[in-house]
C-alpha positions as CSV (number, residue, x, y, z in Angstrom):
1,M,0.0,0.0,0.0
2,D,1.4,3.4,-1.0
3,A,0.4,6.8,0.1
4,R,-1.5,9.0,-2.3
5,L,1.2,11.7,-2.1
6,D,4.8,11.6,-1.0
7,F,5.5,14.9,0.8
8,F,9.2,14.3,0.4
9,A,8.9,14.1,-3.4
10,T,8.1,17.7,-3.9
11,A,10.1,20.8,-3.0
12,T,7.1,22.3,-1.2
13,G,6.3,19.1,0.7
14,N,9.9,18.7,1.7
15,R,10.1,22.2,3.1
16,L,6.8,21.9,5.0
17,V,7.7,18.4,6.4
18,K,11.1,19.7,7.6
19,S,9.3,22.6,9.3
20,L,6.8,20.3,11.0
21,M,9.6,18.0,12.1
22,T,11.4,20.9,13.6
23,L,8.2,21.9,15.5
24,G,7.8,18.2,16.6
25,R,11.3,18.2,18.0
26,E,10.7,21.5,19.8
27,L,7.6,20.1,21.4
28,K,9.6,17.2,22.8
29,E,11.8,19.7,24.6
30,M,8.9,21.6,26.1
31,P,8.2,21.3,29.9
32,L,5.5,18.6,29.5
33,P,6.4,15.0,30.6
34,V,7.2,12.8,27.6
35,G,4.8,10.1,28.7
36,T,2.0,12.7,28.8
37,Q,3.0,13.9,25.4
38,E,2.8,10.4,23.9
39,L,-0.5,9.5,25.6
40,V,-2.0,12.8,24.3
41,S,-0.6,12.2,20.8
42,L,-1.9,8.6,20.8
43,R,-5.4,9.7,22.0
44,V,-5.7,12.5,19.4
45,S,-4.6,10.0,16.7
46,Q,-7.1,7.4,17.9
47,I,-10.0,9.9,17.7
48,N,-9.0,11.0,14.2
49,G,-8.3,7.4,13.0
50,C,-4.8,8.2,11.9
51,A,-3.2,4.7,11.7
52,V,0.4,5.9,10.9
53,C,0.3,8.3,14.0
54,I,-1.2,5.5,16.2
55,D,1.7,3.3,15.1
56,M,4.3,6.0,15.7
57,H,3.0,7.1,19.1
58,T,2.3,3.7,20.5
59,K,5.9,2.7,19.7
60,E,7.4,6.0,21.0
61,A,5.4,5.7,24.2
62,A,6.6,2.2,24.7
63,A,10.2,3.3,24.1
64,A,9.7,6.1,26.7
65,G,8.7,3.4,29.2
66,E,4.9,3.3,29.0
67,S,3.4,0.0,29.9
68,A,1.3,-2.1,27.5
69,L,-1.6,-1.8,30.0
70,R,-1.6,2.0,29.9
71,L,-1.2,2.1,26.1
72,N,-4.1,-0.4,25.6
73,L,-6.4,1.6,27.9
74,V,-5.9,5.1,26.4
75,A,-9.0,4.8,24.3
76,A,-11.0,4.1,27.5
77,W,-9.1,6.4,29.8
78,R,-12.1,7.7,31.7
79,E,-12.9,4.2,33.0
80,A,-9.2,3.2,33.6
81,T,-7.5,3.6,36.9
82,V,-4.0,3.7,35.6
83,Y,-3.7,7.4,34.8
84,T,-2.8,10.3,37.1
85,E,-5.2,13.2,37.6
86,A,-2.9,15.3,35.5
87,E,-2.8,12.8,32.7
88,R,-6.6,12.6,32.8
89,A,-6.8,16.4,32.6
90,A,-4.5,16.4,29.6
91,L,-6.4,13.6,27.9
92,A,-9.7,15.4,28.5
93,L,-8.2,18.6,26.9
94,A,-6.9,16.6,24.0
95,E,-10.3,15.1,23.3
96,A,-12.1,18.4,23.6
97,G,-9.6,20.2,21.5
98,T,-9.8,17.4,18.8
99,R,-13.6,17.2,18.8
100,V,-14.3,20.9,18.5
101,A,-16.8,20.3,15.7
102,D,-18.8,17.9,17.9
103,G,-19.6,20.5,20.6
104,A,-20.7,24.1,20.1
105,G,-18.5,26.5,21.9
106,G,-15.3,24.6,21.6
107,V,-13.4,23.4,24.7
108,P,-15.6,23.6,27.8
109,D,-14.4,25.9,30.6
110,E,-14.5,22.9,33.1
111,V,-12.0,21.0,30.9
112,W,-9.7,23.9,30.6
113,A,-9.9,24.6,34.4
114,K,-9.0,21.0,35.2
115,A,-6.0,21.2,32.9
116,A,-5.0,24.5,34.5
117,E,-5.1,22.9,37.9
118,H,-2.3,20.5,36.9
119,Y,-0.2,22.4,34.4
120,D,1.4,25.8,34.5
121,A,1.2,28.3,31.6
122,E,4.4,26.9,30.0
123,Q,3.0,23.4,30.1
124,L,-0.4,24.5,28.9
125,T,1.2,26.2,26.0
126,A,3.1,23.0,25.1
127,L,-0.1,20.9,25.6
128,V,-2.3,23.2,23.4
129,T,0.4,23.3,20.7
130,L,0.9,19.5,20.8
131,I,-2.9,18.9,20.4
132,S,-3.0,21.3,17.5
133,F,0.1,19.8,15.9
134,M,-1.3,16.3,16.2
135,N,-4.5,17.2,14.6
136,L,-2.6,18.8,11.7
137,A,-0.4,15.7,11.3
138,N,-3.3,13.3,11.6
139,R,-5.2,15.1,8.9
140,A,-2.3,15.3,6.5
141,N,-1.7,11.5,6.9
142,I,-5.3,10.6,6.6
143,I,-5.9,12.7,3.5
144,T,-2.8,11.1,1.8
145,R,-3.5,7.6,3.2
146,R,-0.1,7.1,4.7
147,P,0.3,3.4,5.5
148,A,1.0,2.3,9.0
149,G,3.0,-0.5,10.6
150,G,6.6,0.3,9.6
151,Y,7.5,3.0,12.1
152,V,10.6,2.5,14.3
153,A,10.8,4.3,17.6
154,G,13.2,7.2,17.6
155,R,13.1,7.7,13.8
156,F,12.5,11.4,13.9
157,H,14.6,12.3,16.9
């Protein structure tokens, strides 16, 4: 299975992908725990149905030390007891920020307030940027039907 479009095959795509990869590396350096970043990235990708990003972030999370149990329960995090309150707040913000079209008014104040209880302004900046970045990456991969399964952890670091 091949992608509809190879971003690396055009000058425009190459420039844009390099810029996005730079942003992705910057996000990894932000003051948000790597485990939280990977759980959020995985959940956003699950919601959007982005197979290549699910593949990538499952493997990156495992490489960062996440357990199979926690990875397997991300889709049902509300009912799972394996996440901290801070992680739950981040996952709630990720879902609300990804599903903005599903609810009038965007991200509910309660969801934002809960995240703000656990994360400072620097971390919230990183979290909002990560959620936005993942939605962009998911959509680009879905539109072009990028195949999943071949990602190797650490490939873009």
